[in-house]
C-alpha positions as CSV (number, residue, x, y, z in Angstrom):
1,M,44.3,-87.6,18.3
2,L,43.5,-85.1,15.6
3,T,42.5,-82.4,18.1
4,S,46.0,-82.6,19.7
5,D,47.5,-82.4,16.3
6,R,45.6,-79.2,15.6
7,C,46.7,-77.8,19.0
8,R,50.3,-78.7,18.1
9,C,50.0,-76.8,14.8
10,L,48.9,-73.7,16.8
11,Q,51.8,-74.1,19.2
12,L,54.1,-73.9,16.1
13,S,52.4,-70.9,14.7
14,K,54.1,-67.6,15.4
15,Q,51.1,-65.8,14.0
16,Y,48.7,-67.6,16.4
17,T,51.0,-66.8,19.4
18,H,51.0,-63.1,18.2
19,N,47.2,-63.2,17.9
20,C,46.8,-64.6,21.5
21,R,49.2,-62.0,22.9
22,T,47.7,-59.0,21.3
23,G,44.0,-60.1,21.1
24,L,44.0,-59.0,17.5
25,F,42.8,-61.5,14.8
26,G,43.0,-61.0,11.1
27,S,40.0,-63.1,10.2
28,Q,36.9,-64.6,11.7
29,G,38.4,-68.0,11.3
30,A,41.4,-67.0,13.4
31,A,39.0,-65.5,16.1
32,N,36.9,-68.7,16.1
33,T,40.1,-70.8,16.5
34,F,41.1,-68.8,19.6
35,Q,37.6,-69.3,21.1
36,L,38.0,-73.0,20.8
37,F,41.7,-73.5,21.7
38,G,42.6,-70.4,23.7
39,S,46.3,-69.7,24.3
40,V,48.5,-72.8,23.8
41,E,51.8,-71.0,24.5
42,D,54.1,-72.5,27.2
43,C,51.9,-75.5,28.0
44,T,52.1,-79.2,27.1
45,L,49.3,-80.9,25.1
46,Q,48.2,-82.7,28.3
47,E,48.0,-79.4,30.2
48,W,46.0,-77.8,27.4
49,W,43.6,-80.7,27.3
50,C,43.0,-80.6,31.1
51,E,42.6,-76.9,31.2
52,R,40.6,-76.3,28.0
53,G,40.5,-79.1,25.5
54,C,38.4,-81.4,27.5
55,E,35.7,-78.8,28.0
56,N,35.4,-78.0,24.3
57,F,36.2,-81.3,22.7
58,G,35.4,-83.9,25.4
59,R,31.9,-84.4,24.0
60,S,32.7,-86.4,20.9
61,M,31.3,-89.4,19.0
62,A,33.3,-91.8,21.1
63,T,30.6,-92.9,23.5
64,F,29.8,-95.8,21.2
65,K,32.0,-97.8,18.8
66,V,31.4,-96.5,15.3
67,R,31.9,-99.4,12.9
68,L,30.8,-97.8,9.7
69,V,30.2,-94.4,8.2
70,V,29.5,-94.6,4.5
71,A,28.6,-91.6,2.4
72,Q,25.7,-92.3,0.0
73,R,26.5,-89.5,-2.4
74,K,23.6,-90.2,-4.8
75,K,21.1,-90.0,-2.0
76,G,22.9,-87.2,-0.2
77,S,22.9,-89.3,3.0
78,C,25.1,-91.5,5.2
79,R,24.7,-94.9,6.7
80,I,26.0,-95.3,10.2
81,T,26.4,-98.5,12.2
82,L,27.0,-98.3,16.0
83,D,27.9,-100.9,18.6
84,A,26.0,-100.3,21.9
85,D,25.6,-102.5,24.9
86,D,22.1,-103.8,25.7
87,E,22.2,-101.9,29.0
88,T,22.7,-98.6,27.3
89,P,19.6,-96.3,27.8
90,A,17.6,-95.8,24.7
91,G,17.5,-92.1,25.3
92,L,21.3,-91.9,25.4
93,V,21.5,-93.7,22.1
94,G,19.0,-91.3,20.5
95,D,20.9,-88.3,21.8
96,E,24.2,-89.7,20.4
97,I,22.8,-90.4,17.0
98,S,21.3,-86.9,16.8
99,F,24.6,-85.5,17.8
100,M,26.5,-87.6,15.2
101,V,24.1,-86.7,12.4
102,Y,24.5,-83.0,13.1
103,Q,28.3,-83.3,13.1
104,L,28.3,-85.2,9.8
105,R,26.0,-82.7,8.2
106,L,28.5,-80.0,9.2
107,L,31.3,-81.9,7.6
108,Q,29.4,-82.6,4.4
109,G,27.7,-79.2,4.1
110,Q,30.8,-77.1,4.5
111,S,34.5,-77.6,3.8
112,G,34.7,-81.3,4.6
113,M,37.6,-80.5,7.0
114,L,37.6,-81.3,10.6
115,S,37.6,-77.6,11.4
116,A,34.0,-77.5,10.1
117,A,32.9,-80.0,12.8
118,P,35.7,-80.1,15.5
119,K,33.7,-82.5,17.7
120,A,33.7,-85.1,15.0
121,W,37.4,-85.9,15.6
122,S,36.9,-89.4,16.8
123,I,35.6,-90.7,13.4
124,Y,37.0,-88.1,11.1
125,K,38.8,-89.5,8.0
126,S,40.9,-87.6,5.6
127,R,43.6,-88.2,3.0
128,I,45.8,-86.2,5.3
129,T,46.3,-88.9,8.0
130,P,47.5,-88.3,11.6
131,D,50.8,-90.0,10.7
132,A,51.2,-87.6,7.8
133,I,50.4,-84.6,10.0
134,K,52.9,-85.8,12.6
135,L,55.7,-86.3,10.0
136,H,55.3,-82.8,8.6
137,L,55.1,-81.2,12.0
138,D,58.2,-83.1,13.2
139,V,60.2,-82.0,10.2
140,L,59.0,-78.4,10.5
141,E,59.8,-78.3,14.2
142,A,63.3,-79.8,13.6
143,H,63.9,-77.4,10.7
144,D,63.0,-74.3,12.7
145,T,65.0,-75.5,15.7
146,I,68.1,-76.3,13.8
147,K,67.9,-73.2,11.6
148,H,67.6,-71.1,14.7
149,S,70.6,-72.6,16.5
150,A,72.7,-73.3,13.4
151,P,71.5,-71.2,10.4
152,S,74.2,-72.6,8.1
153,T,72.9,-76.2,8.4
154,K,72.1,-77.7,5.0
155,L,68.6,-79.2,4.5
156,W,70.0,-82.5,3.5
157,R,71.6,-83.0,6.9
158,I,68.2,-82.6,8.5
159,G,66.8,-85.2,6.2
160,E,69.6,-87.7,6.8
161,Q,69.3,-87.2,10.6
162,M,65.6,-87.9,10.4
163,R,66.0,-90.6,7.8
164,L,63.4,-89.1,5.6
165,N,64.4,-90.5,2.2
166,P,66.5,-93.7,2.3
167,K,67.2,-93.5,-1.5
168,A,68.7,-90.1,-1.0
169,T,70.9,-91.0,2.0
170,T,74.6,-91.1,1.3
171,R,76.4,-94.3,1.8
172,F,80.0,-95.4,2.2
173,G,81.5,-95.8,-1.3
174,D,79.3,-93.1,-3.0
175,T,81.2,-91.1,-5.5
176,P,81.4,-87.3,-5.1
177,K,78.9,-87.0,-7.9
178,E,76.5,-89.5,-6.3
179,Q,76.8,-87.7,-3.0
180,T,75.9,-84.3,-4.5
181,A,72.9,-85.8,-6.3
182,K,71.7,-87.4,-3.1
183,H,72.2,-84.2,-1.1
184,I,70.1,-82.3,-3.7
185,A,67.4,-85.0,-3.6
186,M,67.3,-85.0,0.2
187,G,67.2,-81.2,0.3
188,H,64.1,-81.3,-2.0
189,T,62.5,-83.8,0.3
190,V,63.0,-81.7,3.4
191,S,62.0,-78.5,1.6
192,G,58.7,-80.1,0.4
193,L,57.9,-81.4,3.9
194,V,58.7,-78.1,5.5
195,R,56.6,-76.1,3.0
196,K,53.6,-78.4,3.5
197,G,54.1,-78.2,7.3
198,Q,54.1,-74.5,7.2
199,G,50.9,-74.5,5.2
200,L,49.3,-76.9,7.7
201,V,50.3,-74.6,10.6
202,A,49.2,-71.4,8.8
203,N,45.8,-72.9,7.8
204,A,45.2,-74.2,11.3
205,C,45.8,-70.7,12.7
206,E,43.1,-69.3,10.3
207,G,40.6,-72.0,11.2
208,F,41.2,-74.5,8.4
209,F,42.4,-78.0,9.4
210,P,43.7,-80.3,8.1
211,R,44.9,-78.5,5.0
212,F,48.4,-78.2,3.4
213,T,47.8,-75.7,0.6
214,N,47.4,-72.0,1.2
215,R,44.0,-70.4,0.6
216,K,42.7,-66.9,0.5
217,I,41.5,-65.6,3.9
218,K,38.1,-63.9,3.7
């Protein structure tokens, strides 16, 4: 779930932990993020959801099955198709459609990121997929953990352990030159994933999610 992914980003953010401990926030986006998520330190995602997440994100567009959300860019509108049981009260359907339209307008009218309409998580689509987010956070977490316990560990070792780039994995029979080339390639793979993961975490702390690249904080 994208909301849990965002929460995990905050758990990996030293800056967010510092913000929560001190009550000092360097931007309005960071303050807004705290209002939504609260402190996520020393708790599991399940604990956070039960204590705070459900209250702020439990109302989502998941009441009905959303089969299609298509942007009509030329008309500046969207076409939405829902599946609802015959027994569903008409009033509830109307409320849900109004809620959905409002969330989609937030997405379209602002950054287009989930952070612009947090309650739209159940239908949110992005080029940054949940699988991509998980991969980058897994690599970042492994990198930070290993570098803390064994600072001299080479990046390529992390990549081989996590099987990040099969083509850059050394094999029995590789020449010393081939091994060196693969170690360099794997190191670049890990470095790139860590850098993007750091950007994902830093942006989440400042209220922009999902986003890899850094941006100026206003």
